[in-house]
C-alpha positions, -999 to 999 in steps of 0.1 A, spaced: -419 -185 64 -450 -198 70 -481 -178 85 -504 -191 108 -540 -199 100 -552 -165 125 -530 -151 104 -543 -155 72 -582 -150 84 -572 -116 95 -553 -103 70 -573 -121 38 -601 -139 48 -616 -112 49 -613 -105 20 -620 -128 0 -654 -140 20 -664 -104 25 -697 -93 -8 -681 -64 -9 -653 -34 -5 -621 -38 -26 -606 -67 -11 -563 -53 -13 -548 -69 9 -524 -41 28 -485 -52 27 -460 -46 50 -437 -34 20 -420 -2 45 -410 -31 69 -393 -48 41 -376 -19 17 -399 -33 -11 -411 -10 -41 -444 -34 -44 -472 -17 -44 -482 -5 -8 -519 -23 -16 -524 -50 -43 -551 -75 -53 -551 -109 -36 -525 -133 -54 -535 -163 -57 -510 -188 -69 -525 -207 -106 -512 -247 -97 -487 -231 -75 -457 -212 -87 -462 -228 -121 -435 -200 -137 -408 -217 -117 -418 -255 -103 -441 -281 -130 -477 -268 -120 -492 -287 -90 -462 -306 -78 -458 -306 -42 -427 -278 -48 -445 -252 -70 -474 -248 -42 -444 -247 -18 -422 -223 -34 -457 -202 -43 -461 -205 0 -429 -189 5 -432 -165 -21 -461 -151 -4 -492 -164 -20 -522 -157 -5 -540 -187 -19 -524 -220 -40 -550 -232 -65 -557 -266 -73 -572 -279 -105 -593 -307 -96 -604 -345 -119 -611 -374 -106 -596 -412 -103 -615 -442 -116 -618 -456 -79 -631 -419 -71 -603 -401 -58 -601 -361 -65 -568 -356 -84 -547 -325 -89 -539 -327 -126 -543 -291 -153 -570 -318 -171 -577 -350 -166 -558 -358 -200 -525 -364 -183 -499 -372 -211 -489 -337 -207 -479 -332 -176 -466 -366 -164 -445 -398 -181 -473 -417 -186 -461 -417 -219 -432 -433 -213 -449 -467 -192 -451 -496 -213 -475 -512 -191 -500 -482 -198 -493 -479 -238 -529 -500 -243 -548 -469 -222 -541 -445 -245 -573 -434 -263 -593 -405 -278 -625 -387 -257 -646 -363 -260 -643 -340 -236 -669 -312 -232 -672 -312 -269 -637 -314 -280 -620 -347 -292 -590 -354 -273 -564 -384 -278 -538 -390 -245 -542 -409 -210 -569 -399 -190 -574 -403 -149 -608 -420 -148 -591 -445 -165 -565 -449 -136 -569 -457 -100 -557 -438 -70 -530 -466 -67 -522 -461 -106 -518 -425 -112 -496 -424 -75 -469 -444 -95 -469 -417 -127 -445 -386 -123 -451 -350 -134 -430 -325 -157 -433 -296 -175 -463 -288 -193 -449 -260 -213 -405 -270 -219 -402 -249 -250 -411 -220 -223 -402 -231 -191 -368 -251 -199 -354 -247 -164 -385 -262 -153 -372 -292 -172 -352 -304 -145 -375 -312 -120 -390 -338 -146 -400 -371 -129 -396 -363 -100 -428 -356 -79 -460 -374 -77 -496 -365 -87 -510 -350 -57 -544 -359 -41 -567 -328 -34 -563 -340 3 -525 -339 2 -529 -303 -12 -547 -290 17 -525 -307 41 -498 -280 21 -522 -250 31 -531 -258 62 -496 -265 72 -488 -228 52 -515 -214 69 -523 -199 34 -561 -205 19 -571 -231 -12 -586 -218 -46 -601 -257 -58 -615 -248 -96 -637 -282 -106 -631 -288 -141 -652 -307 -162 -676 -315 -131 -710 -324 -159 -683 -348 -182 -675 -365 -148 -711 -372 -134 -724 -386 -169 -693 -417 -161 -704 -421 -128 -680 -398 -110 -700 -375 -90 -668 -347 -82 -691 -325 -64 -705 -351 -40 -662 -363 -34 -655 -325 -26 -683 -315 -6 -670 -350 17 -633 -341 19 -643 -301 28 -669 -324 54 -645 -338 68 -616 -312 76 -644 -288 82 -642 -263 53 -678 -261 44 -682 -229 70 -686 -193 58 -652 -182 74 -638 -207 60 -601 -206 38 -611 -221 7 -623 -208 -24 -646 -229 -50 -642 -217 -92 -662 -234 -117 -665 -228 -151 -696 -246 -152 -729 -228 -136 -747 -258 -122 -726 -278 -103 -722 -236 -87 -753 -236 -79 -760 -266 -63 -730 -264 -40 -743 -227 -28 -770 -247 -11 -747 -272 4 -717 -249 10 -712 -214 30 -681 -209 19 -670 -184 -15 -677 -195 -51 -666 -181 -78 -678 -184 -110 -649 -182 -145 -662 -164 -179 -639 -160 -206 -631 -140 -232 -653 -159 -255 -677 -191 -257 -700 -198 -228 -706 -227 -200 -705 -261 -213 -736 -269 -191 -754 -239 -203 -755 -241 -240 -782 -212 -239 -760 -188 -223 -731 -169 -232 -697 -154 -213 -709 -120 -229 -744 -124 -216 -731 -133 -184 -701 -110 -181 -731 -80 -187 -747 -60 -160 -774 -81 -157 -757 -116 -161 -733 -106 -131 -769 -99 -114 -777 -134 -121 -742 -143 -110 -745 -129 -75 -774 -148 -66 -749 -174 -64 -718 -169 -62 -697 -141 -48 -667 -136 -71 -658 -138 -107 -628 -154 -120 -620 -131 -155 -599 -134 -184 -580 -103 -184 -587 -97 -219 -623 -88 -205 -609 -64 -182 -581 -45 -201 -588 -58 -240 -556 -29 -248 -532 -18 -223 -544 12 -200 -576 5 -213 -599 -9 -194 -638 -21 -196 -663 -13 -174 -663 -54 -159 -648 -47 -123 -670 -15 -118 -699 -38 -129 -693 -67 -104 -691 -40 -76 -718 -27 -81 -740 -61 -84 -721 -72 -52 -690 -95 -68 -654 -98 -64 -631 -97 -90 -605 -123 -98 -581 -122 -131 -570 -148 -148 -536 -153 -156 -508 -137 -153 -474 -147 -164 -442 -137 -170 -434 -142 -205 -433 -126 -233 -453 -152 -249 -484 -150 -228 -478 -105 -224 -495 -80 -248 -473 -65 -272 -467 -32 -255 -456 -57 -225 -432 -76 -239 -397 -70 -233 -370 -80 -268 -382 -109 -294 -375 -141 -273 -415 -157 -262 -398 -173 -232 -376 -134 -219 -401 -119 -194 -418 -87 -198 -432 -62 -177 -456 -83 -160 -451 -60 -126 -466 -33 -149 -495 -51 -159 -503 -61 -125 -493 -21 -110 -528 -12 -138 -548 -39 -131 -550 -32 -95 -556 1 -103 -583 -8 -122 -598 -24 -87 -593 -58 -87 -595 -73 -61 -576 -107 -71 -548 -124 -94 -542 -156 -106 -499 -157 -110 -476 -183 -119 -450 -165 -105 -466 -152 -71 -431 -138 -57 -434 -114 -90 -462 -96 -69 -451 -105 -36 -419 -87 -33 
């Protein structure tokens, strides 16, 4: 079931670290009798197998490994005592049972996160010891009701624990630094804590099985001076990076913007709408990125109709699964190098 680190380095990491090339891994489908694409993008399990287990839990990560994901993805935020915690956001009312804990009722508050007002409970107001008492729950219960059977069972993980899971499994890790400027303003320097963690693990070399992501620009530029591991600049279909109000994602994904990104990063991670606005009608983004020396990952592939374009849906139930494999096959044909997926098993089976 688990692959060795050597196997990971041989089969996958050349595709992650190399600045050019298709970045596609060849699966041994003929031996398994699978009808899966003979060549497919690297599969990054988005918050683990989050379509089948509550996101960012050990159960989600271990299921993703069993399903054959090449990478597992933890989103990183920080505790009050400066520990890197794995949660989708620093607001944890959506993804834990904190709202049911009377001892923490007084910590519900309103904050401004990257210019947006958010009400709830925030990791930076809790110590690691307090966070460890909480239990995870499904973030999308209406779309993923089966996942609610796991509510209350699994604790919050630290980044160190996710690295342990990946090391034991022989897969890569694709951490995303969430709101680093916000945490730095609170006196919680995320970049320093992150680099220190990788240094303790000897994961700062060019051949380390790590792919580091961020929507902000400055943190990646600074990390480039401190680390040799591959970096991925995230870009969305609208807006721009919080730390660069002078810069839009539209400008970043134009040819001149991609050349600027290539000066510090190895990959871009693009919203699928930037690659395929309409099914079967791709833009030039992948070709332009490859020409700039960048590999391309796309986010996020999800099986539920609610997340699929109309042409890929099956039926009217938002929670029912549509034609995700067809969608992924189109993106692979466009030359996609990696796919962030909530249901990685749909690509690897």
